[in-house]
C-alpha positions as CSV (number, residue, x, y, z in Angstrom):
1,X,-37.2,22.0,-56.8
2,X,-33.8,20.7,-58.3
3,X,-34.4,19.1,-61.8
4,X,-32.9,15.4,-60.5
5,X,-35.8,15.7,-57.8
6,X,-38.5,16.0,-60.6
7,X,-37.2,13.2,-62.3
8,X,-39.9,9.9,-62.5
9,X,-38.4,6.7,-61.6
10,X,-40.3,3.1,-62.1
11,X,-40.3,0.4,-59.4
12,X,-37.2,-1.5,-60.4
13,X,-35.1,1.9,-60.1
14,X,-36.8,2.6,-56.6
15,X,-35.7,-1.0,-55.7
16,X,-32.4,-0.1,-56.3
17,X,-31.9,2.6,-54.2
18,X,-34.5,1.4,-51.1
19,X,-33.7,-2.5,-51.1
20,X,-36.6,-3.9,-50.0
21,X,-39.2,-6.6,-51.8
22,X,-42.0,-5.5,-54.4
23,X,-44.6,-6.5,-51.8
24,X,-43.0,-4.7,-49.0
25,X,-42.7,-1.7,-51.2
26,X,-46.2,-1.8,-52.0
27,X,-47.5,-2.5,-48.5
28,X,-45.5,0.3,-47.4
29,X,-47.0,2.8,-50.2
30,X,-50.3,1.2,-49.3
31,X,-50.1,2.2,-45.6
32,X,-48.0,5.7,-46.3
33,X,-45.0,4.6,-45.0
34,X,-43.3,5.1,-48.4
35,X,-44.4,7.4,-51.2
36,X,-47.4,6.9,-53.1
37,X,-47.0,6.4,-56.8
38,X,-47.9,8.5,-59.5
39,X,-50.0,7.1,-61.9
40,X,-48.8,8.2,-65.6
41,X,-51.5,5.5,-67.0
42,X,-53.5,2.8,-66.2
43,X,-51.0,0.5,-66.0
44,X,-47.8,2.6,-65.3
45,X,-46.7,3.9,-61.6
46,X,-43.6,6.0,-61.2
47,X,-42.1,7.9,-58.2
48,X,-40.5,11.3,-57.7
49,X,-36.9,10.9,-57.3
50,X,-36.9,13.6,-54.9
51,X,-39.4,11.9,-52.7
52,X,-37.6,8.4,-52.6
53,X,-34.4,10.5,-51.7
54,X,-36.2,12.3,-48.7
55,X,-37.4,8.8,-47.6
56,X,-33.9,7.4,-47.6
57,X,-32.5,10.8,-45.5
58,X,-35.6,10.4,-43.1
59,X,-34.5,6.8,-42.1
60,X,-30.7,7.8,-42.4
61,X,-31.6,10.5,-39.6
62,X,-33.1,7.6,-37.6
63,X,-30.3,5.5,-37.6
64,X,-27.3,8.0,-36.6
């Protein structure tokens, strides 16, 4: 796995890449439509950049 795919990003960074509201993002995570967060501590969640990039690529493929 390339190093950039192994980078953790927090919700504000995710929403810069995938522009939806926070509530939409969390609902998508809960439903399985979006990647599940990785809990780094009791109050800290993050996502792997590679997982977010795969989601964007998957959805971009549907549009074309």
